[in-house]
C-alpha positions as CSV (number, residue, x, y, z in Angstrom):
1,M,30.4,168.8,142.7
2,H,27.5,166.3,142.7
3,I,28.3,162.7,141.8
4,H,25.4,160.7,140.4
5,D,25.2,157.0,141.1
6,V,24.3,156.2,137.5
7,L,24.4,158.2,134.4
8,V,22.7,156.8,131.3
9,V,23.7,158.1,127.9
10,G,20.7,157.7,125.6
11,A,17.0,158.0,126.3
12,G,15.8,155.5,123.7
13,P,14.2,152.1,124.4
14,C,17.5,150.7,125.6
15,G,18.0,153.5,128.1
16,L,14.4,153.3,129.3
17,A,14.7,149.5,129.8
18,V,17.8,150.0,132.0
19,A,16.3,152.8,134.0
20,A,13.1,150.9,134.6
21,R,15.0,147.7,135.5
22,L,17.1,149.6,138.1
23,R,13.9,150.5,139.9
24,E,12.2,147.1,139.7
25,H,12.5,144.9,142.9
26,T,11.3,141.7,141.3
27,P,12.1,141.5,137.6
28,S,10.3,138.8,135.7
29,A,13.5,137.5,134.1
30,T,14.7,136.2,137.5
31,F,11.4,135.2,139.2
32,T,8.7,132.6,138.4
33,D,5.1,133.6,138.5
34,D,4.7,131.9,141.9
35,E,7.7,133.7,143.3
36,H,6.3,137.0,142.0
37,Q,2.9,136.5,143.8
38,R,4.6,135.3,147.0
39,Y,7.1,138.1,147.0
40,H,4.6,140.9,146.4
41,W,2.3,139.4,149.1
42,I,5.2,139.4,151.6
43,R,6.2,143.0,150.7
44,K,2.6,144.1,151.2
45,H,1.4,142.0,154.2
46,G,4.5,140.4,155.7
47,R,4.9,143.0,158.4
48,K,1.2,143.0,159.3
49,I,1.2,139.4,160.6
50,N,2.6,137.6,163.6
51,V,4.6,134.4,163.3
52,K,4.7,132.4,166.5
53,N,7.9,130.6,167.5
54,Y,6.6,127.2,168.4
55,R,9.3,126.8,171.2
56,T,9.0,130.1,172.9
57,N,5.5,131.1,171.9
58,V,6.8,134.6,171.2
59,D,6.0,136.7,168.1
60,S,8.8,136.7,165.6
61,F,7.7,140.1,164.3
62,D,7.2,142.5,167.1
63,S,5.3,145.8,166.7
64,A,8.4,147.9,166.3
65,K,9.6,145.7,163.5
66,R,6.3,145.7,161.8
67,H,6.0,149.4,161.7
68,A,9.6,150.3,161.1
69,P,10.3,152.0,157.8
70,R,11.6,149.7,155.1
71,Q,15.0,150.6,153.6
72,E,14.8,150.5,149.8
73,H,17.8,149.0,148.1
74,N,17.4,150.6,144.7
75,N,16.9,154.3,145.4
76,I,19.5,155.2,142.9
77,D,20.5,158.7,142.0
78,M,20.1,158.6,138.2
79,L,20.6,161.0,135.4
80,V,19.9,160.4,131.7
81,L,21.5,162.4,128.9
82,D,20.1,162.4,125.4
83,A,21.3,164.5,122.4
84,D,17.8,164.6,120.8
85,G,15.6,165.9,123.6
86,G,14.7,166.1,127.3
87,D,12.1,163.3,127.2
88,W,12.2,159.6,126.9
89,M,12.3,158.2,123.3
90,T,12.4,161.6,121.6
91,K,14.3,160.3,118.6
92,W,12.2,157.1,118.4
93,K,9.0,159.1,118.3
94,K,10.4,161.6,115.8
95,L,11.4,158.8,113.3
96,F,8.1,157.0,113.6
97,R,6.2,160.2,112.9
98,S,8.5,161.1,110.0
99,F,8.2,157.7,108.4
100,E,4.6,157.3,109.3
101,I,5.2,153.9,110.8
102,D,2.0,152.5,112.2
103,Y,3.3,149.2,113.6
104,L,6.4,147.9,115.2
105,R,8.3,145.1,113.7
106,S,8.9,143.3,117.0
107,P,6.3,140.9,118.4
108,M,4.4,141.4,121.6
109,F,6.8,139.6,123.9
110,F,9.6,142.1,123.1
111,H,9.2,145.3,125.2
112,I,11.0,147.4,127.8
113,D,8.9,146.5,130.9
114,P,11.0,144.6,133.5
115,A,8.0,143.6,135.7
116,D,6.4,141.0,133.5
117,R,7.3,139.0,130.3
118,D,3.8,139.6,129.0
119,A,3.5,143.1,130.2
120,L,2.7,144.6,126.8
121,L,0.1,142.0,126.1
122,G,-1.5,142.5,129.5
123,Y,-1.5,146.3,129.0
124,T,-3.2,145.9,125.7
125,H,-6.1,143.7,127.2
126,E,-6.4,145.9,130.3
127,N,-7.0,149.0,128.2
128,A,-9.1,147.2,125.6
129,R,-6.8,148.1,122.8
130,D,-6.7,144.6,121.1
131,G,-7.7,146.3,117.8
132,E,-4.2,147.8,117.7
133,L,-2.5,144.5,117.2
134,Q,-1.5,143.3,113.8
135,P,-1.3,139.6,113.3
136,L,1.9,138.1,111.7
137,S,0.0,135.6,109.6
138,G,1.9,132.5,108.8
139,C,4.7,133.3,111.3
140,V,4.0,130.6,113.8
141,G,2.7,128.3,111.0
142,R,6.2,128.2,109.5
143,E,7.3,126.4,112.7
144,T,6.1,122.9,113.5
145,S,3.7,122.8,116.5
146,K,3.4,119.9,118.9
147,H,-0.2,119.4,117.7
148,R,0.9,119.2,114.1
149,K,3.8,116.8,114.9
150,K,1.4,114.6,116.8
151,K,-0.9,114.4,113.8
152,K,2.0,113.5,111.5
153,R,3.0,110.8,114.0
154,H,-0.5,109.2,114.0
155,A,-0.6,109.4,110.2
156,T,2.8,107.8,109.5
157,G,3.5,106.0,112.7
158,R,6.8,107.8,113.1
159,V,7.8,110.9,115.1
160,A,8.3,113.9,112.9
161,Q,11.8,115.3,113.4
162,G,11.9,118.3,111.2
163,G,11.1,121.9,112.2
164,A,11.4,123.8,115.5
165,D,9.0,123.2,118.3
166,V,6.4,125.9,119.1
167,D,3.4,125.8,121.4
168,E,0.3,126.8,119.3
169,R,-0.9,128.8,122.4
170,D,1.9,131.2,121.6
171,R,0.0,132.4,118.5
172,K,-1.3,135.3,120.6
173,D,2.2,136.6,121.0
174,Y,2.9,136.7,117.2
175,F,1.2,140.0,116.8
176,T,2.9,143.4,116.4
177,P,1.6,146.4,118.4
178,S,0.8,149.7,116.9
179,S,3.4,152.4,117.5
180,S,0.8,154.4,119.6
181,L,0.1,151.4,121.7
182,F,3.8,150.8,122.3
183,D,4.3,154.4,123.1
184,S,1.5,154.4,125.6
185,H,2.9,151.3,127.3
186,C,6.3,153.0,127.6
187,R,4.7,156.1,129.1
188,E,3.0,153.9,131.7
189,V,6.4,152.3,132.6
190,V,7.9,155.8,133.0
191,E,5.1,156.8,135.4
192,R,5.2,153.6,137.3
193,Y,8.9,153.9,138.1
194,S,8.8,157.7,138.6
195,L,11.2,158.3,135.7
196,A,9.5,161.4,134.4
197,E,10.6,164.1,136.8
198,N,13.8,165.9,135.8
199,I,15.7,162.8,135.0
200,V,16.3,163.2,131.2
201,R,18.3,166.2,130.1
202,K,19.0,167.3,126.5
203,E,22.8,167.3,126.4
204,V,25.3,166.1,123.8
205,V,28.1,163.9,125.2
206,Q,31.5,165.0,124.0
207,N,33.9,163.1,126.1
208,I,34.0,160.4,128.8
209,E,36.9,160.1,131.3
210,Y,37.5,157.8,134.3
211,D,39.9,158.8,137.0
212,T,40.2,159.9,140.6
213,L,38.6,163.0,141.9
214,A,42.0,164.6,142.4
215,A,42.6,164.3,138.6
216,F,39.5,166.4,138.0
217,E,40.4,169.3,140.3
218,D,40.6,171.6,137.2
219,T,36.9,171.1,136.5
220,D,34.8,174.3,136.3
221,T,32.1,173.3,138.7
222,E,30.0,176.4,137.7
223,S,29.3,174.6,134.4
224,G,27.9,171.6,136.2
225,V,25.8,171.1,139.4
226,S,27.7,172.5,142.3
227,E,27.2,170.4,145.4
228,Q,29.3,168.5,147.9
229,S,29.9,164.9,147.1
230,S,28.0,162.6,149.4
231,F,31.0,160.2,149.7
232,S,34.1,161.4,151.5
233,D,36.5,158.8,150.2
234,E,35.3,158.5,146.6
235,P,37.3,156.1,144.4
236,K,37.5,156.7,140.7
237,V,34.6,158.3,139.0
238,F,33.5,159.3,135.5
239,R,33.6,162.8,134.2
240,I,31.3,163.3,131.3
241,K,31.8,166.5,129.2
242,T,28.7,167.7,127.4
243,D,27.7,170.8,125.5
244,N,26.3,172.0,128.8
245,G,29.3,171.5,131.0
246,F,30.5,168.5,133.1
247,R,28.6,165.7,134.8
248,F,30.1,163.2,137.3
249,A,28.9,159.7,138.0
250,R,30.1,156.5,139.6
251,I,28.7,154.3,136.9
252,V,28.0,155.1,133.2
253,I,25.7,153.1,131.0
254,L,25.9,153.6,127.2
255,A,22.5,153.0,125.5
256,V,23.2,154.9,122.3
257,G,22.0,152.6,119.5
258,A,24.5,152.5,116.7
259,G,26.8,155.0,118.5
260,N,27.8,156.9,115.4
261,A,26.3,159.6,113.2
262,P,24.7,158.5,110.0
263,S,27.1,158.5,107.0
264,V,26.5,158.5,103.3
265,P,28.3,156.1,101.0
266,R,31.3,157.6,99.0
267,I,30.1,158.2,95.5
268,C,32.0,160.1,92.8
269,G,30.4,163.5,92.2
270,L,28.4,163.5,95.4
271,P,29.1,166.8,97.4
272,Y,29.6,166.1,101.1
273,S,28.8,169.5,102.4
274,A,25.9,168.9,104.7
275,P,23.1,169.7,104.6
276,H,22.6,169.5,100.8
277,A,19.5,170.4,98.9
278,G,19.6,167.2,96.8
279,Y,20.1,164.4,99.2
280,C,19.8,163.3,102.8
281,H,20.4,160.2,105.0
282,A,17.1,158.6,106.2
283,M,18.1,159.1,109.8
284,Q,18.5,162.9,109.3
285,L,15.3,163.5,107.3
286,G,13.4,166.7,108.1
287,R,10.5,167.5,105.8
288,F,9.8,164.7,103.4
289,P,9.6,165.1,100.5
290,P,11.6,168.4,100.7
291,K,10.2,171.8,100.0
292,H,11.3,172.0,96.3
293,V,9.8,168.6,95.6
294,M,6.5,169.5,97.3
295,T,6.4,172.7,95.2
296,K,6.5,170.5,92.1
297,I,3.8,168.3,93.4
298,A,1.6,171.3,94.2
299,N,2.1,172.6,90.6
300,R,1.3,169.2,89.1
301,V,4.9,168.9,87.7
302,P,6.2,165.2,87.8
303,S,8.7,164.6,90.5
304,Y,11.2,161.8,90.8
305,L,13.0,160.3,93.8
306,L,15.8,157.9,94.2
307,I,16.1,155.8,97.4
308,V,19.2,153.7,98.1
309,G,19.0,150.8,100.6
310,G,17.7,147.3,101.0
311,G,16.0,147.5,104.4
312,L,12.6,148.1,105.6
313,T,13.2,151.9,105.9
314,S,13.8,152.2,102.2
315,V,10.4,150.7,101.3
316,Q,8.6,152.6,104.0
317,L,10.0,155.9,102.6
318,A,9.2,154.9,99.0
319,D,5.6,154.1,100.0
320,L,5.4,157.4,101.9
321,A,6.7,159.4,98.9
322,I,4.1,157.9,96.6
323,K,1.3,158.6,99.1
324,R,2.5,162.3,99.3
325,G,2.3,162.8,95.5
326,V,5.8,161.9,94.1
327,E,5.3,160.7,90.5
328,K,7.8,157.8,90.6
329,V,10.5,156.3,92.9
330,W,13.5,154.3,91.9
331,L,14.6,151.9,94.6
332,L,18.2,150.7,94.4
333,M,19.6,147.8,96.4
334,R,23.2,146.5,96.3
335,G,22.0,143.0,97.0
336,A,18.9,140.8,96.7
337,L,15.6,141.7,98.2
338,K,15.1,139.8,101.4
339,V,11.8,139.2,103.0
340,K,11.7,138.3,106.8
341,Y,9.3,138.9,109.6
342,F,12.0,140.3,111.8
343,D,15.5,141.7,111.5
344,V,16.9,138.4,112.4
345,D,15.8,134.9,111.5
346,L,12.8,133.4,113.3
347,E,14.9,131.0,115.3
348,W,16.6,134.0,117.0
349,V,13.2,135.6,117.9
350,G,10.9,132.8,119.2
351,K,10.6,131.6,122.7
352,F,12.9,128.7,121.9
353,R,15.7,131.1,120.8
354,N,17.8,130.0,123.9
355,V,19.2,127.1,121.8
356,N,20.8,129.6,119.3
357,Q,21.7,132.0,122.1
358,A,23.5,129.2,123.9
359,A,25.5,128.4,120.8
360,F,26.4,132.1,120.5
361,W,27.5,132.4,124.1
362,S,29.6,129.3,124.0
363,A,31.5,130.4,120.9
364,D,35.3,130.2,121.2
365,S,36.0,133.7,120.2
366,D,34.5,137.1,119.5
367,E,35.4,136.7,115.8
368,E,33.2,133.6,115.7
369,R,30.4,135.5,117.4
370,W,30.7,138.3,114.9
371,E,30.3,135.9,112.1
372,M,27.2,134.3,113.7
373,L,25.8,137.8,114.3
374,M,26.3,138.9,110.7
375,K,24.8,135.6,109.4
376,A,21.8,135.9,111.6
377,R,21.0,139.5,110.6
378,N,22.2,139.1,106.9
379,G,21.8,142.7,106.0
380,G,18.6,144.7,105.5
381,S,15.2,143.0,104.9
382,I,11.6,143.9,104.6
383,T,8.5,142.4,106.1
384,P,5.9,140.3,104.2
385,R,3.4,143.2,104.7
386,Y,5.6,145.7,103.0
387,K,6.5,143.2,100.3
388,K,2.8,143.3,99.3
389,I,2.8,147.1,99.4
390,L,6.0,147.2,97.3
391,D,4.6,144.8,94.7
392,A,1.4,146.8,94.4
393,H,3.5,150.0,93.6
394,V,5.7,148.1,91.2
395,T,2.7,146.7,89.4
396,R,1.2,150.2,88.9
397,G,4.6,151.6,87.7
398,R,5.0,154.0,90.6
399,I,8.1,152.2,92.0
400,S,11.0,150.8,89.9
401,L,12.9,148.2,91.9
402,H,16.5,147.4,91.0
403,T,18.5,144.8,93.0
404,H,22.3,144.3,92.7
405,T,22.6,147.9,91.7
406,T,24.8,150.7,93.0
407,I,25.3,154.4,92.1
408,E,28.7,155.0,90.5
409,N,28.6,158.7,89.5
410,L,26.4,161.7,90.1
411,G,26.1,165.2,88.8
412,W,24.1,168.0,90.6
413,D,22.6,170.9,88.6
414,P,22.0,173.8,91.1
415,S,19.9,175.8,88.6
416,S,17.3,173.1,88.2
417,R,17.9,171.6,91.6
418,T,18.1,168.1,90.1
419,W,20.6,165.3,89.7
420,D,20.8,165.6,85.9
421,S,23.2,162.7,85.5
422,V,23.0,159.5,87.6
423,A,25.2,156.6,86.5
424,T,24.6,153.2,88.0
425,S,26.4,149.8,87.9
426,T,23.6,148.4,85.7
427,E,23.3,151.4,83.4
428,L,19.8,152.3,84.3
429,P,18.1,155.0,82.1
430,L,17.1,157.5,84.7
431,P,15.5,160.9,84.3
432,A,16.6,164.0,86.2
433,I,16.2,163.0,89.9
434,D,14.8,165.6,92.3
435,Y,16.0,164.1,95.5
436,I,18.0,161.1,96.8
437,V,17.5,159.4,100.2
438,F,20.2,157.1,101.5
439,A,18.5,154.5,103.7
440,T,21.8,152.7,104.2
441,G,21.7,152.3,107.9
442,V,24.3,153.5,110.4
443,K,27.6,151.7,111.0
444,S,28.6,150.9,114.6
445,D,32.3,151.4,115.2
446,I,33.6,152.6,118.5
447,T,37.0,153.4,116.9
448,S,35.3,156.4,115.2
449,T,33.0,157.4,118.1
450,P,34.5,160.8,119.3
451,Y,33.5,160.6,123.0
452,L,35.0,157.1,123.4
453,Q,38.4,157.9,122.1
454,H,39.9,159.1,125.5
455,L,38.5,156.0,127.2
456,Q,39.9,153.8,124.6
457,D,43.3,155.4,124.9
458,M,43.4,155.0,128.7
459,Y,41.6,151.6,129.0
460,A,41.9,150.0,125.6
461,V,39.6,147.1,124.7
462,D,39.7,144.8,121.7
463,V,37.4,145.6,118.8
464,V,35.8,143.1,116.4
465,G,33.7,144.4,113.5
466,G,33.6,147.8,115.2
467,L,32.0,146.4,118.4
468,P,33.9,146.4,121.7
469,C,34.8,143.1,123.3
470,L,33.1,143.7,126.6
471,N,33.4,141.5,129.6
472,D,30.6,139.1,130.5
473,D,28.9,141.7,132.6
474,L,28.6,144.0,129.6
475,M,31.3,146.2,131.2
476,W,34.0,148.0,129.2
477,C,36.5,146.1,131.3
478,D,36.8,144.7,134.8
479,D,38.3,148.0,136.2
480,V,36.0,150.4,134.4
481,P,32.2,150.3,135.4
482,L,31.0,151.6,132.0
483,F,28.3,149.3,130.9
484,V,27.1,149.0,127.3
485,T,23.7,147.8,126.0
486,G,22.0,147.8,122.6
487,R,23.8,147.4,119.3
488,L,27.3,148.1,120.7
489,A,26.9,145.1,123.0
490,G,26.2,142.8,120.1
491,L,29.2,140.5,120.8
492,R,27.7,139.7,124.2
493,L,23.9,139.9,123.6
494,G,23.8,138.3,120.2
495,P,22.0,139.2,117.0
496,G,19.0,140.6,118.8
497,A,21.1,143.3,120.6
498,P,19.8,146.3,118.5
499,N,16.2,145.3,119.0
500,L,13.8,145.3,121.9
501,V,14.8,141.8,123.0
502,G,18.4,143.1,123.3
503,A,17.2,146.1,125.3
504,R,15.5,144.0,127.9
505,V,18.1,141.3,128.2
506,G,20.9,143.9,128.4
507,A,19.0,145.8,131.1
508,E,18.7,142.7,133.2
509,R,22.4,141.8,132.9
510,I,23.5,145.3,133.7
511,A,21.1,146.0,136.7
512,W,22.4,143.2,139.0
513,N,26.0,144.4,138.5
514,V,25.1,148.1,139.0
515,T,23.5,147.2,142.3
516,D,26.5,145.2,143.4
517,I,29.0,147.9,142.5
518,L,27.0,150.6,144.4
519,E,26.7,148.2,147.4
520,R,30.5,147.8,147.5
521,R,31.1,151.6,147.2
522,R,28.7,152.4,149.9
523,K,30.3,149.8,152.2
524,M,33.7,151.3,151.5
525,S,32.3,154.8,152.5
526,G,30.6,153.4,155.6
527,I,27.2,154.6,154.6
528,I,25.5,151.2,154.9
529,S,26.2,148.0,156.8
530,D,27.2,144.7,155.3
531,T,23.8,144.2,153.7
532,I,21.6,146.7,151.9
533,E,18.4,144.9,152.8
534,T,18.8,144.2,156.5
535,G,16.7,142.5,159.1
536,Q,13.7,140.3,158.6
537,D,12.6,142.0,155.3
538,G,16.0,141.3,153.8
539,D,15.8,137.6,154.9
540,L,12.4,137.3,153.3
541,V,13.6,138.8,150.1
542,D,16.6,136.4,150.0
543,F,14.2,133.5,150.7
544,V,11.8,134.3,147.9
545,S,14.4,135.3,145.3
546,G,16.4,132.1,145.9
547,R,19.5,134.1,146.8
548,N,21.9,132.7,149.4
549,N,20.8,129.9,151.7
550,R,17.0,129.6,151.9
551,F,17.2,127.7,155.2
552,H,18.9,130.7,156.8
553,I,15.6,132.4,157.5
554,L,14.3,129.3,159.3
555,D,17.4,129.4,161.5
556,N,16.6,133.1,162.4
557,Q,13.0,132.3,163.2
558,S,13.9,129.5,165.6
559,G,16.5,131.6,167.5
């Protein structure tokens, strides 16, 4: 059997962020700009120069050293499994196409590239695609810049204390990229790190186990890849059962988004035999509007849709339905309509978010973190741009918005293919509804995630709000090298965990630990010596990165 070093479950933005980070030598999160330039110069030219020892007048780098092949430390055997397709971000692309989403909600400094904090902005300018940036007008203006505070101080003679600090030069970052621009940047990352060749496989994970190889002797190796393991004395490994057989790995990384299948709220009279001709969850949409509604539109017969949900997806679908010819859409929300630039409040998104993150990380318990997380996200919300779109449709009578309203009863008429009786909590007078879309999000709860049940039985972890209480390294527990990123890591990453900011931070925290674990395992197997990066090159890497004692390399040069 073949044992992969790392198996990533999920090929979305979080999975891509982890895979790219595992192949990046100098991630921007841990290096300053000066260190980046210096490090890359050493990697490129360091073995081409002579350094004289002032005592012995002998070259420190002899010819053999300069021309010796460099041993890479992150040549990791990686496999990625995704239930939706055999390519990166298959589901992401499908949803953006289905909803006709033109722009991301996240600002420019949130992306999956580990090499540079401003990688997306740089890619945009490099390829002259500035026209694909949408400004978030008023976003930075809601904060108080240093310039504005200085003006107030001169006017009043006192220092203005209110409002969060922001450098006005950061205005360039408060743009959102087009979906095509972001997709192009992701493809460039895939190519740069050689992640395109036979790494992503379309397989549905059904179970995850962690045990010794002896415990897996009953495995049918014909259903997996039949090869001899590269390590003779292998400690515990993961066995991942998929719809295509078994996969084995030393480390598993979960990057699965919500982690659960979309579920529709329980409503009296709603048949739950899926798929149903009269309704669908937004995450499972195929053709929209469905065929029988499009037939009505083609025949110029009025058609009516009901969309349930208070988030951005509900308004995007309502707008799309109107554009495609639906006569009228009723939009129901169980709470108030909330308008925000991002999923979380601005103080969790800006460059000064470390203040809030520090408070989150220093919380006394996971229950407290859960409360902070829920307060920061505060349910679904829409952007100011879509609020204008919604208002325009409401003014024209094409959308009827009802907040603090829920569905209490339904009745489906199969002959007319309509919901002929829809009872709501506010007793709305509704006509026969042709189709209902539930844009109610997806609940994250590992206690109901099928492929995690065996792991939870064998290595139980505490659960708060459906999220696992991971250790500080984002591991399932200290003895199980299963790492979690994205929404399921919310108790460790904070409110931004489901978004691109969480993808990049999670990848950074996971990557260092993955490297350390693989180092230890290779040492145990006698494959490598005490250090992965040996010799002068390793010393230079340690010096530039600030790892270990920086004076150690000077001692080596003088000896």
